Each structure stands twice: as C-alpha cells, then as structure tokens.
mmCIF file as gemmi writes it, N, C-alpha and C atoms, coordinates in Angstrom:
data_model
loop_
_atom_site.group_PDB
_atom_site.id
_atom_site.type_symbol
_atom_site.label_atom_id
_atom_site.label_alt_id
_atom_site.label_comp_id
_atom_site.label_asym_id
_atom_site.label_entity_id
_atom_site.label_seq_id
_atom_site.pdbx_PDB_ins_code
_atom_site.Cartn_x
_atom_site.Cartn_y
_atom_site.Cartn_z
_atom_site.occupancy
_atom_site.B_iso_or_equiv
_atom_site.pdbx_formal_charge
_atom_site.auth_seq_id
_atom_site.auth_asym_id
_atom_site.pdbx_PDB_model_num
ATOM 1 N N . MET Axp A 1 ? 6.906 -42.934 -17.977 1 0 ? 1 A 1
ATOM 2 C CA . MET Axp A 1 ? 6.453 -44.202 -18.465 1 0 ? 1 A 1
ATOM 3 C C . MET Axp A 1 ? 7.207 -45.005 -18.467 1 0 ? 1 A 1
ATOM 4 N N . ASP Axp A 2 ? 7.256 -46.383 -18.475 1 0 ? 2 A 1
ATOM 5 C CA . ASP Axp A 2 ? 8.552 -46.99 -17.769 1 0 ? 2 A 1
ATOM 6 C C . ASP Axp A 2 ? 9.661 -46.906 -19.042 1 0 ? 2 A 1
ATOM 7 N N . ASP Axp A 3 ? 10.829 -47.357 -18.152 1 0 ? 3 A 1
ATOM 8 C CA . ASP Axp A 3 ? 12.032 -46.805 -19.174 1 0 ? 3 A 1
ATOM 9 C C . ASP Axp A 3 ? 12.101 -48.031 -19.989 1 0 ? 3 A 1
ATOM 10 N N . ASP Axp A 4 ? 11.748 -49.287 -19.725 1 0 ? 4 A 1
ATOM 11 C CA . ASP Axp A 4 ? 11.823 -50.217 -21.104 1 0 ? 4 A 1
ATOM 12 C C . ASP Axp A 4 ? 10.626 -49.762 -22.341 1 0 ? 4 A 1
ATOM 13 N N . ILE Axp A 5 ? 9.475 -49.374 -21.533 1 0 ? 5 A 1
ATOM 14 C CA . ILE Axp A 5 ? 8.759 -49.12 -22.96 1 0 ? 5 A 1
ATOM 15 C C . ILE Axp A 5 ? 9.003 -47.931 -23.685 1 0 ? 5 A 1
ATOM 16 N N . GLU Axp A 6 ? 9.795 -47.126 -23.113 1 0 ? 6 A 1
ATOM 17 C CA . GLU Axp A 6 ? 10.162 -45.778 -23.681 1 0 ? 6 A 1
ATOM 18 C C . GLU Axp A 6 ? 11.383 -46.245 -24.788 1 0 ? 6 A 1
ATOM 19 N N . ARG Axp A 7 ? 12.026 -47.082 -24.204 1 0 ? 7 A 1
ATOM 20 C CA . ARG Axp A 7 ? 13.273 -47.452 -24.92 1 0 ? 7 A 1
ATOM 21 C C . ARG Axp A 7 ? 12.609 -48.38 -26.153 1 0 ? 7 A 1
ATOM 22 N N . LEU Axp A 8 ? 11.605 -49.126 -26.072 1 0 ? 8 A 1
ATOM 23 C CA . LEU Axp A 8 ? 11.166 -49.794 -27.089 1 0 ? 8 A 1
ATOM 24 C C . LEU Axp A 8 ? 10.504 -48.953 -28.301 1 0 ? 8 A 1
ATOM 25 N N . ARG Axp A 9 ? 9.632 -48.289 -27.361 1 0 ? 9 A 1
ATOM 26 C CA . ARG Axp A 9 ? 8.947 -46.624 -28.501 1 0 ? 9 A 1
ATOM 27 C C . ARG Axp A 9 ? 10.026 -46.387 -29.208 1 0 ? 9 A 1
ATOM 28 N N . SER Axp A 10 ? 10.98 -45.749 -28.732 1 0 ? 10 A 1
ATOM 29 C CA . SER Axp A 10 ? 11.903 -44.994 -29.516 1 0 ? 10 A 1
ATOM 30 C C . SER Axp A 10 ? 12.783 -45.935 -30.501 1 0 ? 10 A 1
ATOM 31 N N . LEU Axp A 11 ? 13.108 -47.337 -30.29 1 0 ? 11 A 1
ATOM 32 C CA . LEU Axp A 11 ? 13.526 -48.125 -31.277 1 0 ? 11 A 1
ATOM 33 C C . LEU Axp A 11 ? 12.31 -48.096 -32.35 1 0 ? 11 A 1
ATOM 34 N N . LEU Axp A 12 ? 11.442 -48.256 -32.045 1 0 ? 12 A 1
ATOM 35 C CA . LEU Axp A 12 ? 10.456 -48.643 -32.973 1 0 ? 12 A 1
ATOM 36 C C . LEU Axp A 12 ? 10.356 -47.208 -34.06 1 0 ? 12 A 1
ATOM 37 N N . LEU Axp A 13 ? 10.368 -46.029 -33.21 1 0 ? 13 A 1
ATOM 38 C CA . LEU Axp A 13 ? 10.379 -44.846 -34.064 1 0 ? 13 A 1
ATOM 39 C C . LEU Axp A 13 ? 11.43 -44.948 -34.782 1 0 ? 13 A 1
ATOM 40 N N . ALA Axp A 14 ? 12.876 -44.711 -34.193 1 0 ? 14 A 1
ATOM 41 C CA . ALA Axp A 14 ? 14.194 -44.9 -35.341 1 0 ? 14 A 1
ATOM 42 C C . ALA Axp A 14 ? 14.313 -46.126 -36.556 1 0 ? 14 A 1
ATOM 43 N N . MET Axp A 15 ? 13.679 -47.416 -36.317 1 0 ? 15 A 1
ATOM 44 C CA . MET Axp A 15 ? 13.698 -48.207 -37.342 1 0 ? 15 A 1
ATOM 45 C C . MET Axp A 15 ? 12.82 -47.714 -38.478 1 0 ? 15 A 1
ATOM 46 N N . ASN Axp A 16 ? 11.353 -47.534 -38.103 1 0 ? 16 A 1
ATOM 47 C CA . ASN Axp A 16 ? 10.753 -47.199 -38.763 1 0 ? 16 A 1
ATOM 48 C C . ASN Axp A 16 ? 10.491 -45.39 -39.745 1 0 ? 16 A 1
ATOM 49 N N . GLU Axp A 17 ? 12.132 -45.094 -39.017 1 0 ? 17 A 1
ATOM 50 C CA . GLU Axp A 17 ? 12.183 -43.72 -39.241 1 0 ? 17 A 1
ATOM 51 C C . GLU Axp A 17 ? 11.171 -42.453 -39.325 1 0 ? 17 A 1
ATOM 52 N N . VAL Axp A 18 ? 10.468 -42.524 -38.595 1 0 ? 18 A 1
ATOM 53 C CA . VAL Axp A 18 ? 9.62 -41.628 -37.761 1 0 ? 18 A 1
ATOM 54 C C . VAL Axp A 18 ? 10.243 -40.492 -37.392 1 0 ? 18 A 1
ATOM 55 N N . ASP Axp A 19 ? 9.699 -39.136 -38.016 1 0 ? 19 A 1
ATOM 56 C CA . ASP Axp A 19 ? 10.324 -38.215 -37.976 1 0 ? 19 A 1
ATOM 57 C C . ASP Axp A 19 ? 9.316 -37.395 -36.567 1 0 ? 19 A 1
ATOM 58 N N . VAL Axp A 20 ? 9.758 -37.531 -35.348 1 0 ? 20 A 1
ATOM 59 C CA . VAL Axp A 20 ? 8.581 -36.916 -34.23 1 0 ? 20 A 1
ATOM 60 C C . VAL Axp A 20 ? 8.761 -35.905 -34.276 1 0 ? 20 A 1
ATOM 61 N N . GLU Axp A 21 ? 9.273 -34.962 -34.896 1 0 ? 21 A 1
ATOM 62 C CA . GLU Axp A 21 ? 8.949 -33.517 -35.045 1 0 ? 21 A 1
ATOM 63 C C . GLU Axp A 21 ? 8.257 -33.182 -36.246 1 0 ? 21 A 1
ATOM 64 N N . ALA Axp A 22 ? 7.725 -33.981 -37.558 1 0 ? 22 A 1
ATOM 65 C CA . ALA Axp A 22 ? 7.174 -33.902 -38.234 1 0 ? 22 A 1
ATOM 66 C C . ALA Axp A 22 ? 5.456 -33.356 -38.321 1 0 ? 22 A 1
ATOM 67 N N . ALA Axp A 23 ? 4.794 -32.398 -38.707 1 0 ? 23 A 1
ATOM 68 C CA . ALA Axp A 23 ? 3.507 -32.808 -38.575 1 0 ? 23 A 1
ATOM 69 C C . ALA Axp A 23 ? 2.451 -33.703 -38.626 1 0 ? 23 A 1
ATOM 70 N N . GLU Axp A 24 ? 2.997 -34.483 -39.549 1 0 ? 24 A 1
ATOM 71 C CA . GLU Axp A 24 ? 1.877 -35.603 -39.384 1 0 ? 24 A 1
ATOM 72 C C . GLU Axp A 24 ? 2.079 -36.764 -38.238 1 0 ? 24 A 1
ATOM 73 N N . TYR Axp A 25 ? 3.098 -36.739 -37.515 1 0 ? 25 A 1
ATOM 74 C CA . TYR Axp A 25 ? 3.33 -37.136 -36.114 1 0 ? 25 A 1
ATOM 75 C C . TYR Axp A 25 ? 2.806 -36.559 -35.314 1 0 ? 25 A 1
ATOM 76 N N . HIS Axp A 26 ? 2.863 -34.982 -35.189 1 0 ? 26 A 1
ATOM 77 C CA . HIS Axp A 26 ? 1.754 -34.56 -34.178 1 0 ? 26 A 1
ATOM 78 C C . HIS Axp A 26 ? 0.186 -34.788 -34.445 1 0 ? 26 A 1
ATOM 79 N N . LYS Axp A 27 ? -0.006 -34.692 -35.988 1 0 ? 27 A 1
ATOM 80 C CA . LYS Axp A 27 ? -1.688 -34.881 -36.094 1 0 ? 27 A 1
ATOM 81 C C . LYS Axp A 27 ? -1.774 -36.345 -35.631 1 0 ? 27 A 1
ATOM 82 N N . LEU Axp A 28 ? -1.019 -37.224 -36.003 1 0 ? 28 A 1
ATOM 83 C CA . LEU Axp A 28 ? -1.634 -38.92 -35.735 1 0 ? 28 A 1
ATOM 84 C C . LEU Axp A 28 ? -1.531 -39.092 -34.443 1 0 ? 28 A 1
ATOM 85 N N . ARG Axp A 29 ? -0.658 -38.656 -33.344 1 0 ? 29 A 1
ATOM 86 C CA . ARG Axp A 29 ? -0.6 -38.601 -31.835 1 0 ? 29 A 1
ATOM 87 C C . ARG Axp A 29 ? -1.922 -37.473 -31.447 1 0 ? 29 A 1
ATOM 88 N N . ALA Axp A 30 ? -2.477 -36.322 -32.014 1 0 ? 30 A 1
ATOM 89 C CA . ALA Axp A 30 ? -3.702 -36.248 -31.574 1 0 ? 30 A 1
ATOM 90 C C . ALA Axp A 30 ? -4.579 -36.878 -31.637 1 0 ? 30 A 1
ATOM 91 N N . GLN Axp A 31 ? -5.058 -37.631 -33.12 1 0 ? 31 A 1
ATOM 92 C CA . GLN Axp A 31 ? -5.89 -38.056 -33.595 1 0 ? 31 A 1
ATOM 93 C C . GLN Axp A 31 ? -6.199 -39.557 -32.184 1 0 ? 31 A 1
ATOM 94 N N . LEU Axp A 32 ? -5.06 -40.03 -32.23 1 0 ? 32 A 1
ATOM 95 C CA . LEU Axp A 32 ? -4.708 -41.123 -31.138 1 0 ? 32 A 1
ATOM 96 C C . LEU Axp A 32 ? -5.233 -40.96 -29.556 1 0 ? 32 A 1
ATOM 97 N N . ILE Axp A 33 ? -5.081 -39.638 -29.539 1 0 ? 33 A 1
ATOM 98 C CA . ILE Axp A 33 ? -5.294 -39.325 -27.564 1 0 ? 33 A 1
ATOM 99 C C . ILE Axp A 33 ? -7.004 -38.61 -27.79 1 0 ? 33 A 1
ATOM 100 N N . SER Axp A 34 ? -7.109 -38.174 -29.08 1 0 ? 34 A 1
ATOM 101 C CA . SER Axp A 34 ? -8.634 -38.176 -29.263 1 0 ? 34 A 1
ATOM 102 C C . SER Axp A 34 ? -9.494 -39.317 -29.078 1 0 ? 34 A 1
ATOM 103 N N . GLU Axp A 35 ? -9.106 -40.525 -29.721 1 0 ? 35 A 1
ATOM 104 C CA . GLU Axp A 35 ? -9.75 -41.687 -30.122 1 0 ? 35 A 1
ATOM 105 C C . GLU Axp A 35 ? -10.009 -42.297 -28.391 1 0 ? 35 A 1
ATOM 106 N N . LEU Axp A 36 ? -8.8 -42.04 -27.93 1 0 ? 36 A 1
ATOM 107 C CA . LEU Axp A 36 ? -8.651 -42.678 -26.601 1 0 ? 36 A 1
ATOM 108 C C . LEU Axp A 36 ? -9.533 -41.859 -25.509 1 0 ? 36 A 1
ATOM 109 N N . VAL Axp A 37 ? -9.662 -40.71 -25.341 1 0 ? 37 A 1
ATOM 110 C CA . VAL Axp A 37 ? -10.701 -39.931 -25.074 1 0 ? 37 A 1
ATOM 111 C C . VAL Axp A 37 ? -12.254 -40.154 -25.362 1 0 ? 37 A 1
ATOM 112 N N . ARG Axp A 38 ? -12.324 -40.51 -26.41 1 0 ? 38 A 1
ATOM 113 C CA . ARG Axp A 38 ? -13.554 -40.834 -26.993 1 0 ? 38 A 1
ATOM 114 C C . ARG Axp A 38 ? -14.125 -42.105 -26.308 1 0 ? 38 A 1
ATOM 115 N N . MET Axp A 39 ? -13.493 -43.246 -26.531 1 0 ? 39 A 1
ATOM 116 C CA . MET Axp A 39 ? -13.575 -44.34 -25.707 1 0 ? 39 A 1
ATOM 117 C C . MET Axp A 39 ? -13.581 -44.417 -24.559 1 0 ? 39 A 1
ATOM 118 N N . ARG Axp A 40 ? -12.655 -43.599 -23.837 1 0 ? 40 A 1
ATOM 119 C CA . ARG Axp A 40 ? -12.556 -43.738 -22.465 1 0 ? 40 A 1
ATOM 120 C C . ARG Axp A 40 ? -14.237 -42.987 -21.593 1 0 ? 40 A 1
ATOM 121 N N . ALA Axp A 41 ? -14.73 -42.064 -22.778 1 0 ? 41 A 1
ATOM 122 C CA . ALA Axp A 41 ? -16.122 -41.147 -22.172 1 0 ? 41 A 1
ATOM 123 C C . ALA Axp A 41 ? -17.145 -42.213 -22.835 1 0 ? 41 A 1
ATOM 124 N N . GLU Axp A 42 ? -16.966 -43.148 -23.23 1 0 ? 42 A 1
ATOM 125 C CA . GLU Axp A 42 ? -18.081 -44.38 -23.726 1 0 ? 42 A 1
ATOM 126 C C . GLU Axp A 42 ? -18.24 -45.189 -22.2 1 0 ? 42 A 1
ATOM 127 N N . GLN Axp A 43 ? -17.062 -45.195 -21.534 1 0 ? 43 A 1
ATOM 128 C CA . GLN Axp A 43 ? -17.078 -46.191 -20.759 1 0 ? 43 A 1
ATOM 129 C C . GLN Axp A 43 ? -18.202 -45.955 -19.511 1 0 ? 43 A 1
ATOM 130 N N . ASP Axp A 44 ? -19.111 -46.704 -18.762 1 0 ? 44 A 1
ATOM 131 C CA . ASP Axp A 44 ? -20.172 -46.885 -17.842 1 0 ? 44 A 1
ATOM 132 C C . ASP Axp A 44 ? -19.265 -45.826 -16.877 1 0 ? 44 A 1
ATOM 133 N N . LEU Axp A 45 ? -19.757 -44.496 -16.007 1 0 ? 45 A 1
ATOM 134 C CA . LEU Axp A 45 ? -19.579 -43.967 -15.088 1 0 ? 45 A 1
ATOM 135 C C . LEU Axp A 45 ? -18.921 -44.753 -14.215 1 0 ? 45 A 1
ATOM 136 N N . LEU Axp A 46 ? -19.876 -45.996 -13.752 1 0 ? 46 A 1
ATOM 137 C CA . LEU Axp A 46 ? -19.54 -46.937 -12.533 1 0 ? 46 A 1
ATOM 138 C C . LEU Axp A 46 ? -18.215 -47.427 -12.694 1 0 ? 46 A 1
ATOM 139 N N . GLU Axp A 47 ? -18.141 -47.917 -14.065 1 0 ? 47 A 1
ATOM 140 C CA . GLU Axp A 47 ? -16.731 -48.599 -14.617 1 0 ? 47 A 1
ATOM 141 C C . GLU Axp A 47 ? -15.475 -47.889 -14.096 1 0 ? 47 A 1
ATOM 142 N N . ARG Axp A 48 ? -15.56 -46.568 -14.64 1 0 ? 48 A 1
ATOM 143 C CA . ARG Axp A 48 ? -14.547 -45.316 -14.153 1 0 ? 48 A 1
ATOM 144 C C . ARG Axp A 48 ? -14.205 -45.385 -13.023 1 0 ? 48 A 1
ATOM 145 N N . LEU Axp A 49 ? -15.359 -45.37 -11.996 1 0 ? 49 A 1
ATOM 146 C CA . LEU Axp A 49 ? -15.262 -45.063 -10.938 1 0 ? 49 A 1
ATOM 147 C C . LEU Axp A 49 ? -14.388 -46.444 -9.782 1 0 ? 49 A 1
ATOM 148 N N . ARG Axp A 50 ? -14.598 -47.303 -10.569 1 0 ? 50 A 1
ATOM 149 C CA . ARG Axp A 50 ? -14.326 -48.515 -10.033 1 0 ? 50 A 1
ATOM 150 C C . ARG Axp A 50 ? -13.199 -48.521 -9.254 1 0 ? 50 A 1
ATOM 151 N N . PRO Axp A 51 ? -12.074 -48.286 -10.002 1 0 ? 51 A 1
ATOM 152 C CA . PRO Axp A 51 ? -10.467 -48.089 -9.338 1 0 ? 51 A 1
ATOM 153 C C . PRO Axp A 51 ? -10.296 -47.212 -8.006 1 0 ? 51 A 1
ATOM 154 N N . ILE Axp A 52 ? -11.137 -46.177 -8.312 1 0 ? 52 A 1
ATOM 155 C CA . ILE Axp A 52 ? -10.827 -45.587 -6.974 1 0 ? 52 A 1
ATOM 156 C C . ILE Axp A 52 ? -12.068 -45.732 -5.761 1 0 ? 52 A 1
ATOM 157 N N . GLN Axp A 53 ? -12.861 -46.585 -6.012 1 0 ? 53 A 1
ATOM 158 C CA . GLN Axp A 53 ? -13.378 -47.134 -4.904 1 0 ? 53 A 1
ATOM 159 C C . GLN Axp A 53 ? -12.978 -48.207 -4.555 1 0 ? 53 A 1
ATOM 160 N N . ASP Axp A 54 ? -11.763 -48.833 -5.011 1 0 ? 54 A 1
ATOM 161 C CA . ASP Axp A 54 ? -11.431 -50.165 -4.743 1 0 ? 54 A 1
ATOM 162 C C . ASP Axp A 54 ? -9.96 -49.368 -3.652 1 0 ? 54 A 1
ATOM 163 N N . GLN Axp A 55 ? -9.796 -48.217 -4.422 1 0 ? 55 A 1
ATOM 164 C CA . GLN Axp A 55 ? -8.653 -47.708 -3.373 1 0 ? 55 A 1
ATOM 165 C C . GLN Axp A 55 ? -8.982 -47.246 -2.1 1 0 ? 55 A 1
ATOM 166 N N . VAL Axp A 56 ? -10.398 -46.703 -2.335 1 0 ? 56 A 1
ATOM 167 C CA . VAL Axp A 56 ? -10.997 -46.023 -0.837 1 0 ? 56 A 1
ATOM 168 C C . VAL Axp A 56 ? -11.12 -47.429 -0.142 1 0 ? 56 A 1
ATOM 169 N N . GLU Axp A 57 ? -11.779 -48.717 -0.531 1 0 ? 57 A 1
ATOM 170 C CA . GLU Axp A 57 ? -11.75 -49.772 0.32 1 0 ? 57 A 1
ATOM 171 C C . GLU Axp A 57 ? -10.832 -50.249 0.909 1 0 ? 57 A 1
ATOM 172 N N . ARG Axp A 58 ? -9.226 -50.227 0.564 1 0 ? 58 A 1
ATOM 173 C CA . ARG Axp A 58 ? -8.281 -50.636 0.841 1 0 ? 58 A 1
ATOM 174 C C . ARG Axp A 58 ? -7.521 -49.658 1.547 1 0 ? 58 A 1
ATOM 175 N N . ILE Axp A 59 ? -7.964 -48.524 1.858 1 0 ? 59 A 1
ATOM 176 C CA . ILE Axp A 59 ? -8.018 -47.57 3.003 1 0 ? 59 A 1
ATOM 177 C C . ILE Axp A 59 ? -8.178 -47.829 4.307 1 0 ? 59 A 1
ATOM 178 N N . GLY Axp A 60 ? -9.371 -48.391 4.233 1 0 ? 60 A 1
ATOM 179 C CA . GLY Axp A 60 ? -10.256 -49.05 5.448 1 0 ? 60 A 1
ATOM 180 C C . GLY Axp A 60 ? -11.593 -48.112 6.074 1 0 ? 60 A 1
ATOM 181 N N . THR Axp A 61 ? -11.917 -48.305 6.921 1 0 ? 61 A 1
ATOM 182 C CA . THR Axp A 61 ? -13.32 -47.248 7.172 1 0 ? 61 A 1
ATOM 183 C C . THR Axp A 61 ? -12.54 -46.195 7.999 1 0 ? 61 A 1
ATOM 184 N N . ARG Axp A 62 ? -13.508 -45.242 7.984 1 0 ? 62 A 1
ATOM 185 C CA . ARG Axp A 62 ? -13.109 -44.086 8.261 1 0 ? 62 A 1
ATOM 186 C C . ARG Axp A 62 ? -13.377 -43.916 10.152 1 0 ? 62 A 1
ATOM 187 N N . ASP Axp A 63 ? -12.61 -43.053 10.29 1 0 ? 63 A 1
ATOM 188 C CA . ASP Axp A 63 ? -12.61 -42.86 11.731 1 0 ? 63 A 1
ATOM 189 C C . ASP Axp A 63 ? -13.815 -41.766 12.162 1 0 ? 63 A 1
ATOM 190 N N . PRO Axp A 64 ? -14.572 -42.292 12.745 1 0 ? 64 A 1
ATOM 191 C CA . PRO Axp A 64 ? -15.497 -41.367 13.753 1 0 ? 64 A 1
ATOM 192 C C . PRO Axp A 64 ? -15.193 -40.15 14.297 1 0 ? 64 A 1
ATOM 193 N N . ASP Axp A 65 ? -14.209 -40.446 15.017 1 0 ? 65 A 1
ATOM 194 C CA . ASP Axp A 65 ? -13.653 -39.636 15.914 1 0 ? 65 A 1
ATOM 195 C C . ASP Axp A 65 ? -12.456 -38.54 15.422 1 0 ? 65 A 1
ATOM 196 N N . PHE Axp A 66 ? -12.553 -38.672 14.311 1 0 ? 66 A 1
ATOM 197 C CA . PHE Axp A 66 ? -11.121 -37.981 13.518 1 0 ? 66 A 1
ATOM 198 C C . PHE Axp A 66 ? -11.807 -36.803 13.373 1 0 ? 66 A 1
ATOM 199 N N . ASP Axp A 67 ? -11.09 -35.248 13.722 1 0 ? 67 A 1
ATOM 200 C CA . ASP Axp A 67 ? -11.405 -34.068 13.742 1 0 ? 67 A 1
ATOM 201 C C . ASP Axp A 67 ? -10.622 -33.395 12.804 1 0 ? 67 A 1
ATOM 202 N N . LEU Axp A 68 ? -11.079 -33.228 11.38 1 0 ? 68 A 1
ATOM 203 C CA . LEU Axp A 68 ? -10.296 -32.731 10.4 1 0 ? 68 A 1
ATOM 204 C C . LEU Axp A 68 ? -9.916 -31.017 10.731 1 0 ? 68 A 1
ATOM 205 N N . LYS Axp A 69 ? -10.274 -30.503 11.219 1 0 ? 69 A 1
ATOM 206 C CA . LYS Axp A 69 ? -9.965 -28.802 11.578 1 0 ? 69 A 1
ATOM 207 C C . LYS Axp A 69 ? -8.78 -29.154 12.596 1 0 ? 69 A 1
ATOM 208 N N . SER Axp A 70 ? -9.053 -29.903 13.622 1 0 ? 70 A 1
ATOM 209 C CA . SER Axp A 70 ? -7.78 -30.213 14.942 1 0 ? 70 A 1
ATOM 210 C C . SER Axp A 70 ? -6.776 -30.38 13.93 1 0 ? 70 A 1
ATOM 211 N N . PHE Axp A 71 ? -6.625 -31.259 13.232 1 0 ? 71 A 1
ATOM 212 C CA . PHE Axp A 71 ? -5.584 -32.05 12.372 1 0 ? 71 A 1
ATOM 213 C C . PHE Axp A 71 ? -4.959 -30.851 11.509 1 0 ? 71 A 1
ATOM 214 N N . MET Axp A 72 ? -5.711 -29.926 10.688 1 0 ? 72 A 1
ATOM 215 C CA . MET Axp A 72 ? -5.142 -28.942 9.704 1 0 ? 72 A 1
ATOM 216 C C . MET Axp A 72 ? -4.588 -28.074 10.614 1 0 ? 72 A 1
ATOM 217 N N . ASP Axp A 73 ? -5.487 -27.143 11.908 1 0 ? 73 A 1
ATOM 218 C CA . ASP Axp A 73 ? -4.731 -26.804 12.692 1 0 ? 73 A 1
ATOM 219 C C . ASP Axp A 73 ? -3.131 -26.872 13.178 1 0 ? 73 A 1
ATOM 220 N N . ALA Axp A 74 ? -3.256 -28.415 13.618 1 0 ? 74 A 1
ATOM 221 C CA . ALA Axp A 74 ? -1.771 -28.518 14.139 1 0 ? 74 A 1
ATOM 222 C C . ALA Axp A 74 ? -1.175 -29.14 12.773 1 0 ? 74 A 1
ATOM 223 N N . SER Axp A 75 ? -1.29 -29.021 11.862 1 0 ? 75 A 1
ATOM 224 C CA . SER Axp A 75 ? -0.451 -29.141 10.876 1 0 ? 75 A 1
ATOM 225 C C . SER Axp A 75 ? 0.215 -27.473 10.333 1 0 ? 75 A 1
ATOM 226 N N . TRP Axp A 76 ? -0.357 -26.595 10.868 1 0 ? 76 A 1
ATOM 227 C CA . TRP Axp A 76 ? 0.174 -24.989 10.827 1 0 ? 76 A 1
ATOM 228 C C . TRP Axp A 76 ? 1.089 -24.728 11.53 1 0 ? 76 A 1
ATOM 229 N N . GLU Axp A 77 ? 1.18 -25.713 12.806 1 0 ? 77 A 1
ATOM 230 C CA . GLU Axp A 77 ? 2.038 -25.025 14.055 1 0 ? 77 A 1
ATOM 231 C C . GLU Axp A 77 ? 3.419 -25.523 13.698 1 0 ? 77 A 1
C-alpha cells in the first residue's frame, strides 16, 4: 500500500479512536472484503480479463522461433 495512503488510514483510525484489535473492526473488515469480492464476481469475465489482455498486447507478438525447452534447459546450466 502506498505510504501516504497508509498514513492517512492510520490517522483516520486514530482520530476516530478505532480499536483495530477489536472484534467489531475485524468483523467490519471481513464484511467489506466480502462485499468487494461479491462485486468483483459480478463483473463480466471479459471486463476482468481486459487488463491482462492489455498487458499481453504491450509485450508484443510471440516469437515463432522461440524454443521454450532449449531456453529452460539453458537456465539450468
């Protein structure tokens, strides 16, 4: 997590006197995570895969002459 965001989070929790060790905090955190997971699951699969596809496009086209076995064998030497 970004240092600035972490500092802001800590400050917010301290100003609101939130006890991060309290069961209520952990319950709320679990509920928030559960909701995020649920919302993420509702996204269309193609929407979730798009960032990965974009990264693959940035890598470029595959070298048709690339021999993975030879590459792996050489890395063991």
